[in-house]
DOTORLUM-896655 format. One record per atom (N, C-alpha, C): z negated, y negated, x negated; residue in one letter; residue number from 1; atom name. Coordinates in steps of 0.05 Angstrom, whole numbers, padded with zeros to 5 digits. Layout:
residues N
{{Z; Y; X}; "A"; NUM; "CA"}
...
//
This chain:
residues 153
{{00002; 00021; -00020}; "M"; 1; "N"}
{{00000; -00001; -00001}; "M"; 1; "CA"}
{{00000; -00027; -00019}; "M"; 1; "C"}
{{00018; -00042; -00011}; "P"; 2; "N"}
{{00021; -00068; -00029}; "P"; 2; "CA"}
{{00001; -00088; -00027}; "P"; 2; "C"}
{{-00012; -00101; -00048}; "T"; 3; "N"}
{{-00033; -00120; -00045}; "T"; 3; "CA"}
{{-00024; -00148; -00046}; "T"; 3; "C"}
{{-00035; -00169; -00038}; "P"; 4; "N"}
{{-00030; -00195; -00039}; "P"; 4; "CA"}
{{-00018; -00201; -00066}; "P"; 4; "C"}
{{-00024; -00188; -00090}; "H"; 5; "N"}
{{-00020; -00195; -00118}; "H"; 5; "CA"}
{{00002; -00181; -00124}; "H"; 5; "C"}
{{00016; -00162; -00107}; "D"; 6; "N"}
{{00041; -00148; -00120}; "D"; 6; "CA"}
{{00067; -00161; -00110}; "D"; 6; "C"}
{{00070; -00188; -00101}; "H"; 7; "N"}
{{00095; -00198; -00095}; "H"; 7; "CA"}
{{00109; -00206; -00115}; "H"; 7; "C"}
{{00139; -00209; -00112}; "K"; 8; "N"}
{{00154; -00210; -00130}; "K"; 8; "CA"}
{{00160; -00240; -00131}; "K"; 8; "C"}
{{00161; -00255; -00157}; "T"; 9; "N"}
{{00171; -00282; -00160}; "T"; 9; "CA"}
{{00197; -00288; -00160}; "T"; 9; "C"}
{{00204; -00303; -00141}; "A"; 10; "N"}
{{00233; -00319; -00139}; "A"; 10; "CA"}
{{00245; -00329; -00166}; "A"; 10; "C"}
{{00267; -00322; -00174}; "V"; 11; "N"}
{{00273; -00331; -00201}; "V"; 11; "CA"}
{{00298; -00357; -00190}; "V"; 11; "C"}
{{00295; -00377; -00193}; "I"; 12; "N"}
{{00314; -00396; -00187}; "I"; 12; "CA"}
{{00336; -00398; -00212}; "I"; 12; "C"}
{{00362; -00394; -00207}; "P"; 13; "N"}
{{00379; -00402; -00229}; "P"; 13; "CA"}
{{00380; -00430; -00238}; "P"; 13; "C"}
{{00389; -00432; -00263}; "D"; 14; "N"}
{{00390; -00458; -00272}; "D"; 14; "CA"}
{{00410; -00476; -00258}; "D"; 14; "C"}
{{00406; -00493; -00248}; "T"; 15; "N"}
{{00426; -00515; -00234}; "T"; 15; "CA"}
{{00421; -00543; -00245}; "T"; 15; "C"}
{{00446; -00555; -00241}; "D"; 16; "N"}
{{00447; -00582; -00247}; "D"; 16; "CA"}
{{00436; -00601; -00227}; "D"; 16; "C"}
{{00415; -00608; -00223}; "L"; 17; "N"}
{{00407; -00622; -00204}; "L"; 17; "CA"}
{{00420; -00652; -00197}; "L"; 17; "C"}
{{00429; -00662; -00220}; "S"; 18; "N"}
{{00441; -00691; -00218}; "S"; 18; "CA"}
{{00471; -00684; -00205}; "S"; 18; "C"}
{{00479; -00659; -00203}; "A"; 19; "N"}
{{00507; -00652; -00194}; "A"; 19; "CA"}
{{00508; -00664; -00165}; "A"; 19; "C"}
{{00531; -00671; -00153}; "P"; 20; "N"}
{{00530; -00679; -00127}; "P"; 20; "CA"}
{{00534; -00652; -00106}; "P"; 20; "C"}
{{00523; -00646; -00088}; "I"; 21; "N"}
{{00522; -00625; -00073}; "I"; 21; "CA"}
{{00550; -00623; -00054}; "I"; 21; "C"}
{{00567; -00605; -00058}; "K"; 22; "N"}
{{00593; -00606; -00045}; "K"; 22; "CA"}
{{00586; -00596; -00017}; "K"; 22; "C"}
{{00597; -00610; 00006}; "P"; 23; "N"}
{{00594; -00601; 00031}; "P"; 23; "CA"}
{{00613; -00581; 00038}; "P"; 23; "C"}
{{00602; -00561; 00060}; "D"; 24; "N"}
{{00618; -00541; 00066}; "D"; 24; "CA"}
{{00641; -00546; 00082}; "D"; 24; "C"}
{{00659; -00533; 00090}; "E"; 25; "N"}
{{00683; -00538; 00106}; "E"; 25; "CA"}
{{00676; -00546; 00138}; "E"; 25; "C"}
{{00653; -00533; 00143}; "G"; 26; "N"}
{{00645; -00545; 00175}; "G"; 26; "CA"}
{{00637; -00576; 00175}; "G"; 26; "C"}
{{00624; -00584; 00151}; "T"; 27; "N"}
{{00613; -00614; 00151}; "T"; 27; "CA"}
{{00637; -00626; 00148}; "T"; 27; "C"}
{{00659; -00617; 00128}; "L"; 28; "N"}
{{00682; -00633; 00125}; "L"; 28; "CA"}
{{00697; -00642; 00151}; "L"; 28; "C"}
{{00701; -00619; 00166}; "Q"; 29; "N"}
{{00711; -00619; 00191}; "Q"; 29; "CA"}
{{00701; -00636; 00210}; "Q"; 29; "C"}
{{00674; -00637; 00208}; "T"; 30; "N"}
{{00655; -00656; 00231}; "T"; 30; "CA"}
{{00657; -00684; 00223}; "T"; 30; "C"}
{{00657; -00691; 00198}; "R"; 31; "N"}
{{00662; -00716; 00187}; "R"; 31; "CA"}
{{00691; -00724; 00197}; "R"; 31; "C"}
{{00713; -00712; 00189}; "A"; 32; "N"}
{{00736; -00714; 00201}; "A"; 32; "CA"}
{{00737; -00720; 00228}; "A"; 32; "C"}
{{00727; -00704; 00247}; "R"; 33; "N"}
{{00725; -00710; 00273}; "R"; 33; "CA"}
{{00710; -00735; 00281}; "R"; 33; "C"}
{{00690; -00738; 00269}; "T"; 34; "N"}
{{00675; -00763; 00278}; "T"; 34; "CA"}
{{00690; -00785; 00266}; "T"; 34; "C"}
{{00696; -00790; 00247}; "S"; 35; "N"}
{{00716; -00815; 00238}; "S"; 35; "CA"}
{{00740; -00815; 00256}; "S"; 35; "C"}
{{00759; -00798; 00263}; "L"; 36; "N"}
{{00775; -00796; 00281}; "L"; 36; "CA"}
{{00766; -00807; 00310}; "L"; 36; "C"}
{{00742; -00802; 00317}; "A"; 37; "N"}
{{00737; -00809; 00348}; "A"; 37; "CA"}
{{00728; -00834; 00344}; "A"; 37; "C"}
{{00717; -00846; 00327}; "I"; 38; "N"}
{{00711; -00876; 00322}; "I"; 38; "CA"}
{{00736; -00892; 00327}; "I"; 38; "C"}
{{00752; -00883; 00306}; "E"; 39; "N"}
{{00781; -00897; 00304}; "E"; 39; "CA"}
{{00793; -00900; 00332}; "E"; 39; "C"}
{{00791; -00877; 00346}; "R"; 40; "N"}
{{00803; -00874; 00378}; "R"; 40; "CA"}
{{00785; -00894; 00393}; "R"; 40; "C"}
{{00758; -00892; 00391}; "T"; 41; "N"}
{{00744; -00911; 00407}; "T"; 41; "CA"}
{{00753; -00941; 00399}; "T"; 41; "C"}
{{00757; -00948; 00376}; "F"; 42; "N"}
{{00764; -00975; 00367}; "F"; 42; "CA"}
{{00791; -00983; 00379}; "F"; 42; "C"}
{{00812; -00965; 00377}; "L"; 43; "N"}
{{00836; -00970; 00392}; "L"; 43; "CA"}
{{00834; -00970; 00422}; "L"; 43; "C"}
{{00814; -00956; 00432}; "A"; 44; "N"}
{{00819; -00956; 00465}; "A"; 44; "CA"}
{{00802; -00991; 00466}; "A"; 44; "C"}
{{00782; -00993; 00449}; "A"; 45; "N"}
{{00771; -01021; 00460}; "A"; 45; "CA"}
{{00794; -01041; 00455}; "A"; 45; "C"}
{{00811; -01037; 00434}; "E"; 46; "N"}
{{00831; -01057; 00426}; "E"; 46; "CA"}
{{00854; -01059; 00448}; "E"; 46; "C"}
{{00858; -01031; 00463}; "R"; 47; "N"}
{{00880; -01036; 00485}; "R"; 47; "CA"}
{{00863; -01050; 00511}; "R"; 47; "C"}
{{00833; -01050; 00514}; "T"; 48; "N"}
{{00821; -01060; 00535}; "T"; 48; "CA"}
{{00829; -01093; 00533}; "T"; 48; "C"}
{{00821; -01099; 00505}; "L"; 49; "N"}
{{00822; -01128; 00502}; "L"; 49; "CA"}
{{00851; -01140; 00512}; "L"; 49; "C"}
{{00872; -01123; 00502}; "M"; 50; "N"}
{{00899; -01128; 00507}; "M"; 50; "CA"}
{{00900; -01130; 00536}; "M"; 50; "C"}
{{00893; -01116; 00547}; "A"; 51; "N"}
{{00891; -01115; 00581}; "A"; 51; "CA"}
{{00878; -01142; 00592}; "A"; 51; "C"}
{{00860; -01147; 00582}; "W"; 52; "N"}
{{00849; -01171; 00591}; "W"; 52; "CA"}
{{00868; -01196; 00585}; "W"; 52; "C"}
{{00877; -01196; 00560}; "L"; 53; "N"}
{{00889; -01215; 00548}; "L"; 53; "CA"}
{{00919; -01219; 00567}; "L"; 53; "C"}
{{00930; -01194; 00573}; "R"; 54; "N"}
{{00953; -01203; 00593}; "R"; 54; "CA"}
{{00943; -01215; 00623}; "R"; 54; "C"}
{{00920; -01202; 00630}; "T"; 55; "N"}
{{00912; -01215; 00657}; "T"; 55; "CA"}
{{00905; -01241; 00660}; "T"; 55; "C"}
{{00888; -01253; 00633}; "A"; 56; "N"}
{{00886; -01279; 00629}; "A"; 56; "CA"}
{{00907; -01299; 00621}; "A"; 56; "C"}
{{00926; -01290; 00613}; "L"; 57; "N"}
{{00951; -01302; 00600}; "L"; 57; "CA"}
{{00966; -01307; 00633}; "L"; 57; "C"}
{{00970; -01285; 00647}; "S"; 58; "N"}
{{00977; -01293; 00674}; "S"; 58; "CA"}
{{00966; -01310; 00690}; "S"; 58; "C"}
{{00942; -01312; 00691}; "M"; 59; "N"}
{{00920; -01332; 00706}; "M"; 59; "CA"}
{{00933; -01357; 00699}; "M"; 59; "C"}
{{00927; -01362; 00673}; "I"; 60; "N"}
{{00929; -01386; 00656}; "I"; 60; "CA"}
{{00956; -01395; 00661}; "I"; 60; "C"}
{{00977; -01382; 00656}; "S"; 61; "N"}
{{01001; -01393; 00661}; "S"; 61; "CA"}
{{01010; -01396; 00687}; "S"; 61; "C"}
{{01002; -01381; 00708}; "F"; 62; "N"}
{{01005; -01383; 00733}; "F"; 62; "CA"}
{{00994; -01407; 00750}; "F"; 62; "C"}
{{00969; -01407; 00744}; "G"; 63; "N"}
{{00946; -01433; 00750}; "G"; 63; "CA"}
{{00966; -01464; 00739}; "G"; 63; "C"}
{{00967; -01461; 00716}; "F"; 64; "N"}
{{00986; -01491; 00706}; "F"; 64; "CA"}
{{01004; -01494; 00719}; "F"; 64; "C"}
{{01029; -01474; 00724}; "T"; 65; "N"}
{{01052; -01475; 00734}; "T"; 65; "CA"}
{{01049; -01481; 00766}; "T"; 65; "C"}
{{01033; -01474; 00778}; "L"; 66; "N"}
{{01029; -01477; 00806}; "L"; 66; "CA"}
{{01016; -01507; 00808}; "L"; 66; "C"}
{{00994; -01513; 00790}; "A"; 67; "N"}
{{00987; -01546; 00794}; "A"; 67; "CA"}
{{01008; -01564; 00785}; "A"; 67; "C"}
{{01028; -01559; 00766}; "K"; 68; "N"}
{{01046; -01577; 00759}; "K"; 68; "CA"}
{{01072; -01575; 00781}; "K"; 68; "C"}
{{01074; -01548; 00790}; "F"; 69; "N"}
{{01098; -01552; 00812}; "F"; 69; "CA"}
{{01088; -01569; 00832}; "F"; 69; "C"}
{{01067; -01564; 00846}; "F"; 70; "N"}
{{01060; -01580; 00869}; "F"; 70; "CA"}
{{01054; -01607; 00866}; "F"; 70; "C"}
{{01048; -01614; 00840}; "E"; 71; "N"}
{{01047; -01645; 00830}; "E"; 71; "CA"}
{{01075; -01656; 00836}; "E"; 71; "C"}
{{01090; -01642; 00825}; "Y"; 72; "N"}
{{01118; -01649; 00828}; "Y"; 72; "CA"}
{{01133; -01647; 00856}; "Y"; 72; "C"}
{{01128; -01626; 00869}; "V"; 73; "N"}
{{01135; -01633; 00901}; "V"; 73; "CA"}
{{01117; -01652; 00914}; "V"; 73; "C"}
{{01093; -01660; 00907}; "E"; 74; "N"}
{{01080; -01686; 00921}; "E"; 74; "CA"}
{{01093; -01710; 00911}; "E"; 74; "C"}
{{01099; -01714; 00887}; "S"; 75; "N"}
{{01115; -01733; 00876}; "S"; 75; "CA"}
{{01136; -01742; 00891}; "S"; 75; "C"}
{{01152; -01721; 00892}; "Q"; 76; "N"}
{{01179; -01725; 00910}; "Q"; 76; "CA"}
{{01177; -01731; 00942}; "Q"; 76; "C"}
{{01158; -01718; 00955}; "K"; 77; "N"}
{{01155; -01721; 00977}; "K"; 77; "CA"}
{{01140; -01747; 00982}; "K"; 77; "C"}
{{01122; -01759; 00965}; "G"; 78; "N"}
{{01110; -01782; 00968}; "G"; 78; "CA"}
{{01086; -01780; 00984}; "G"; 78; "C"}
{{01079; -01750; 00991}; "A"; 79; "N"}
{{01055; -01751; 01006}; "A"; 79; "CA"}
{{01043; -01724; 01005}; "A"; 79; "C"}
{{01011; -01721; 01007}; "P"; 80; "N"}
{{01000; -01695; 00998}; "P"; 80; "CA"}
{{01013; -01669; 01019}; "P"; 80; "C"}
{{01006; -01649; 01009}; "I"; 81; "N"}
{{01024; -01626; 01023}; "I"; 81; "CA"}
{{01000; -01618; 01043}; "I"; 81; "C"}
{{01007; -01610; 01064}; "V"; 82; "N"}
{{00987; -01608; 01090}; "V"; 82; "CA"}
{{00996; -01582; 01105}; "V"; 82; "C"}
{{00971; -01567; 01103}; "G"; 83; "N"}
{{00977; -01536; 01110}; "G"; 83; "CA"}
{{00970; -01540; 01139}; "G"; 83; "C"}
{{00963; -01515; 01150}; "H"; 84; "N"}
{{00963; -01505; 01180}; "H"; 84; "CA"}
{{00934; -01519; 01185}; "H"; 84; "C"}
{{00934; -01528; 01208}; "F"; 85; "N"}
{{00909; -01537; 01221}; "F"; 85; "CA"}
{{00906; -01566; 01209}; "F"; 85; "C"}
{{00923; -01578; 01198}; "G"; 86; "N"}
{{00919; -01605; 01182}; "G"; 86; "CA"}
{{00895; -01607; 01154}; "G"; 86; "C"}
{{00899; -01584; 01143}; "A"; 87; "N"}
{{00882; -01579; 01121}; "A"; 87; "CA"}
{{00905; -01587; 01094}; "A"; 87; "C"}
{{00889; -01609; 01084}; "T"; 88; "N"}
{{00906; -01617; 01060}; "T"; 88; "CA"}
{{00896; -01598; 01035}; "T"; 88; "C"}
{{00918; -01584; 01024}; "W"; 89; "N"}
{{00915; -01566; 01004}; "W"; 89; "CA"}
{{00913; -01584; 00974}; "W"; 89; "C"}
{{00900; -01573; 00957}; "S"; 90; "N"}
{{00899; -01584; 00933}; "S"; 90; "CA"}
{{00908; -01565; 00913}; "S"; 90; "C"}
{{00932; -01565; 00907}; "P"; 91; "N"}
{{00943; -01545; 00889}; "P"; 91; "CA"}
{{00925; -01550; 00857}; "P"; 91; "C"}
{{00926; -01576; 00854}; "R"; 92; "N"}
{{00918; -01581; 00830}; "R"; 92; "CA"}
{{00891; -01563; 00824}; "R"; 92; "C"}
{{00873; -01566; 00843}; "A"; 93; "N"}
{{00847; -01555; 00843}; "A"; 93; "CA"}
{{00849; -01522; 00842}; "A"; 93; "C"}
{{00868; -01514; 00856}; "V"; 94; "N"}
{{00872; -01480; 00853}; "V"; 94; "CA"}
{{00886; -01474; 00828}; "V"; 94; "C"}
{{00905; -01494; 00817}; "G"; 95; "N"}
{{00914; -01484; 00790}; "G"; 95; "CA"}
{{00893; -01487; 00770}; "G"; 95; "C"}
{{00878; -01509; 00773}; "T"; 96; "N"}
{{00853; -01512; 00751}; "T"; 96; "CA"}
{{00833; -01487; 00746}; "T"; 96; "C"}
{{00830; -01482; 00774}; "A"; 97; "N"}
{{00813; -01459; 00782}; "A"; 97; "CA"}
{{00824; -01436; 00763}; "A"; 97; "C"}
{{00845; -01429; 00774}; "M"; 98; "N"}
{{00856; -01403; 00758}; "M"; 98; "CA"}
{{00860; -01404; 00730}; "M"; 98; "C"}
{{00863; -01430; 00717}; "V"; 99; "N"}
{{00862; -01433; 00685}; "V"; 99; "CA"}
{{00831; -01435; 00678}; "V"; 99; "C"}
{{00819; -01440; 00695}; "V"; 100; "N"}
{{00788; -01439; 00680}; "V"; 100; "CA"}
{{00778; -01413; 00685}; "V"; 100; "C"}
{{00784; -01394; 00705}; "I"; 101; "N"}
{{00777; -01362; 00709}; "I"; 101; "CA"}
{{00793; -01348; 00684}; "I"; 101; "C"}
{{00818; -01354; 00681}; "G"; 102; "N"}
{{00832; -01342; 00659}; "G"; 102; "CA"}
{{00824; -01343; 00632}; "G"; 102; "C"}
{{00811; -01369; 00627}; "T"; 103; "N"}
{{00805; -01373; 00599}; "T"; 103; "CA"}
{{00780; -01361; 00595}; "T"; 103; "C"}
{{00764; -01366; 00618}; "V"; 104; "N"}
{{00732; -01358; 00615}; "V"; 104; "CA"}
{{00728; -01326; 00616}; "V"; 104; "C"}
{{00746; -01314; 00630}; "A"; 105; "N"}
{{00751; -01284; 00627}; "A"; 105; "CA"}
{{00760; -01272; 00600}; "A"; 105; "C"}
{{00777; -01289; 00588}; "L"; 106; "N"}
{{00783; -01280; 00563}; "L"; 106; "CA"}
{{00765; -01288; 00541}; "L"; 106; "C"}
{{00752; -01305; 00542}; "L"; 107; "N"}
{{00732; -01309; 00525}; "L"; 107; "CA"}
{{00709; -01291; 00527}; "L"; 107; "C"}
{{00700; -01286; 00548}; "V"; 108; "N"}
{{00680; -01262; 00550}; "V"; 108; "CA"}
{{00693; -01235; 00547}; "V"; 108; "C"}
{{00713; -01231; 00543}; "A"; 109; "N"}
{{00724; -01206; 00536}; "A"; 109; "CA"}
{{00731; -01207; 00505}; "A"; 109; "C"}
{{00733; -01225; 00495}; "V"; 110; "N"}
{{00733; -01225; 00464}; "V"; 110; "CA"}
{{00709; -01224; 00455}; "V"; 110; "C"}
{{00688; -01238; 00467}; "V"; 111; "N"}
{{00660; -01233; 00456}; "V"; 111; "CA"}
{{00649; -01204; 00460}; "V"; 111; "C"}
{{00660; -01191; 00480}; "Q"; 112; "N"}
{{00652; -01164; 00487}; "Q"; 112; "CA"}
{{00666; -01141; 00468}; "Q"; 112; "C"}
{{00689; -01150; 00461}; "H"; 113; "N"}
{{00702; -01134; 00440}; "H"; 113; "CA"}
{{00691; -01134; 00410}; "H"; 113; "C"}
{{00682; -01159; 00405}; "K"; 114; "N"}
{{00668; -01167; 00381}; "K"; 114; "CA"}
{{00647; -01148; 00377}; "K"; 114; "C"}
{{00634; -01151; 00400}; "R"; 115; "N"}
{{00605; -01135; 00399}; "R"; 115; "CA"}
{{00612; -01104; 00394}; "R"; 115; "C"}
{{00629; -01091; 00410}; "R"; 116; "N"}
{{00639; -01064; 00412}; "R"; 116; "CA"}
{{00646; -01055; 00380}; "R"; 116; "C"}
{{00662; -01070; 00369}; "V"; 117; "N"}
{{00674; -01069; 00347}; "V"; 117; "CA"}
{{00648; -01070; 00322}; "V"; 117; "C"}
{{00631; -01091; 00324}; "N"; 118; "N"}
{{00608; -01089; 00309}; "N"; 118; "CA"}
{{00595; -01063; 00312}; "N"; 118; "C"}
{{00592; -01052; 00331}; "A"; 119; "N"}
{{00574; -01029; 00338}; "A"; 119; "CA"}
{{00590; -01007; 00327}; "A"; 119; "C"}
{{00615; -01004; 00329}; "L"; 120; "N"}
{{00633; -00982; 00315}; "L"; 120; "CA"}
{{00629; -00981; 00288}; "L"; 120; "C"}
{{00628; -01008; 00271}; "R"; 121; "N"}
{{00628; -01011; 00244}; "R"; 121; "CA"}
{{00599; -01003; 00235}; "R"; 121; "C"}
{{00580; -01007; 00250}; "R"; 122; "N"}
{{00550; -00990; 00243}; "R"; 122; "CA"}
{{00554; -00961; 00246}; "R"; 122; "C"}
{{00571; -00950; 00262}; "E"; 123; "N"}
{{00574; -00922; 00262}; "E"; 123; "CA"}
{{00594; -00911; 00242}; "E"; 123; "C"}
{{00610; -00931; 00224}; "G"; 124; "N"}
{{00625; -00920; 00205}; "G"; 124; "CA"}
{{00661; -00927; 00206}; "G"; 124; "C"}
{{00661; -00944; 00224}; "L"; 125; "N"}
{{00689; -00953; 00222}; "L"; 125; "CA"}
{{00694; -00973; 00203}; "L"; 125; "C"}
{{00713; -00965; 00190}; "L"; 126; "N"}
{{00722; -00983; 00169}; "L"; 126; "CA"}
{{00730; -01010; 00171}; "L"; 126; "C"}
{{00729; -01031; 00160}; "P"; 127; "N"}
{{00739; -01058; 00165}; "P"; 127; "CA"}
{{00766; -01056; 00163}; "P"; 127; "C"}
{{00777; -01075; 00182}; "Q"; 128; "N"}
{{00804; -01073; 00188}; "Q"; 128; "CA"}
{{00814; -01101; 00204}; "Q"; 128; "C"}
{{00840; -01105; 00195}; "W"; 129; "N"}
{{00846; -01132; 00211}; "W"; 129; "CA"}
{{00850; -01128; 00236}; "W"; 129; "C"}
{{00841; -01142; 00256}; "N"; 130; "N"}
{{00842; -01138; 00289}; "N"; 130; "CA"}
{{00856; -01159; 00302}; "N"; 130; "C"}
{{00885; -01152; 00305}; "L"; 131; "N"}
{{00906; -01169; 00313}; "L"; 131; "CA"}
{{00904; -01176; 00342}; "L"; 131; "C"}
{{00891; -01158; 00356}; "A"; 132; "N"}
{{00881; -01167; 00389}; "A"; 132; "CA"}
{{00863; -01190; 00391}; "A"; 132; "C"}
{{00844; -01188; 00376}; "Y"; 133; "N"}
{{00821; -01204; 00374}; "Y"; 133; "CA"}
{{00833; -01235; 00372}; "Y"; 133; "C"}
{{00847; -01236; 00347}; "W"; 134; "N"}
{{00860; -01263; 00338}; "W"; 134; "CA"}
{{00878; -01278; 00361}; "W"; 134; "C"}
{{00896; -01256; 00370}; "V"; 135; "N"}
{{00914; -01266; 00389}; "V"; 135; "CA"}
{{00896; -01274; 00420}; "V"; 135; "C"}
{{00873; -01261; 00418}; "G"; 136; "N"}
{{00857; -01269; 00444}; "G"; 136; "CA"}
{{00848; -01295; 00439}; "G"; 136; "C"}
{{00839; -01301; 00412}; "I"; 137; "N"}
{{00820; -01329; 00411}; "I"; 137; "CA"}
{{00846; -01345; 00411}; "I"; 137; "C"}
{{00875; -01344; 00402}; "A"; 138; "N"}
{{00895; -01362; 00407}; "A"; 138; "CA"}
{{00898; -01369; 00434}; "A"; 138; "C"}
{{00901; -01348; 00451}; "V"; 139; "N"}
{{00910; -01351; 00477}; "V"; 139; "CA"}
{{00885; -01366; 00490}; "V"; 139; "C"}
{{00861; -01363; 00485}; "A"; 140; "N"}
{{00835; -01379; 00496}; "A"; 140; "CA"}
{{00842; -01405; 00487}; "A"; 140; "C"}
{{00847; -01406; 00458}; "A"; 141; "N"}
{{00852; -01438; 00455}; "A"; 141; "CA"}
{{00877; -01451; 00472}; "A"; 141; "C"}
{{00895; -01434; 00475}; "L"; 142; "N"}
{{00918; -01448; 00490}; "L"; 142; "CA"}
{{00909; -01454; 00524}; "L"; 142; "C"}
{{00891; -01435; 00533}; "G"; 143; "N"}
{{00878; -01442; 00557}; "G"; 143; "CA"}
{{00863; -01463; 00560}; "G"; 143; "C"}
{{00846; -01472; 00539}; "A"; 144; "N"}
{{00832; -01492; 00539}; "A"; 144; "CA"}
{{00848; -01515; 00532}; "A"; 144; "C"}
{{00871; -01517; 00521}; "F"; 145; "N"}
{{00894; -01537; 00520}; "F"; 145; "CA"}
{{00905; -01546; 00545}; "F"; 145; "C"}
{{00914; -01520; 00563}; "A"; 146; "N"}
{{00923; -01528; 00592}; "A"; 146; "CA"}
{{00900; -01536; 00608}; "A"; 146; "C"}
{{00877; -01529; 00606}; "L"; 147; "N"}
{{00857; -01542; 00620}; "L"; 147; "CA"}
{{00850; -01570; 00618}; "L"; 147; "C"}
{{00854; -01575; 00589}; "G"; 148; "N"}
{{00851; -01604; 00585}; "G"; 148; "CA"}
{{00872; -01618; 00596}; "G"; 148; "C"}
{{00898; -01608; 00596}; "T"; 149; "N"}
{{00922; -01621; 00606}; "T"; 149; "CA"}
{{00917; -01626; 00635}; "T"; 149; "C"}
{{00910; -01604; 00649}; "L"; 150; "N"}
{{00906; -01611; 00678}; "L"; 150; "CA"}
{{00881; -01631; 00681}; "L"; 150; "C"}
{{00860; -01629; 00672}; "V"; 151; "N"}
{{00842; -01650; 00676}; "V"; 151; "CA"}
{{00848; -01677; 00667}; "V"; 151; "C"}
{{00859; -01683; 00648}; "L"; 152; "N"}
{{00861; -01705; 00634}; "L"; 152; "CA"}
{{00886; -01717; 00644}; "L"; 152; "C"}
{{00907; -01706; 00656}; "D"; 153; "N"}
{{00928; -01717; 00665}; "D"; 153; "CA"}
{{00925; -01731; 00689}; "D"; 153; "C"}
//
């Protein structure tokens, strides 16, 4: 019967502890899948920002065009446009509201996109140039310019 003193001593082979440990194949595949998932998530966030960009650009351009078109019609007619039941329509107000909504929506979408990208960078997304972000900022500036034109004109 073995006694507690009869145990075998484990022999640890000489290894270089300063050498980096090579990850196994499963770990490498997991890292590759994770990095690809992060990249797909970034691309999805970029597509979402581009969708907001299209929506905001449509609202800004339609609002500006609406306001300027009815301003032209009123100047040709020489009187305000009167709708059903004698209501006077203010196309300038409607157009300005659309420009404001489009510009604000785009600014919120750009801020939200930036926050998502920062969260993905903390998860390992490599820094890269983000075209949709900069185009969004440029279109938001365009919306602010259109708004200024409508308000100051």
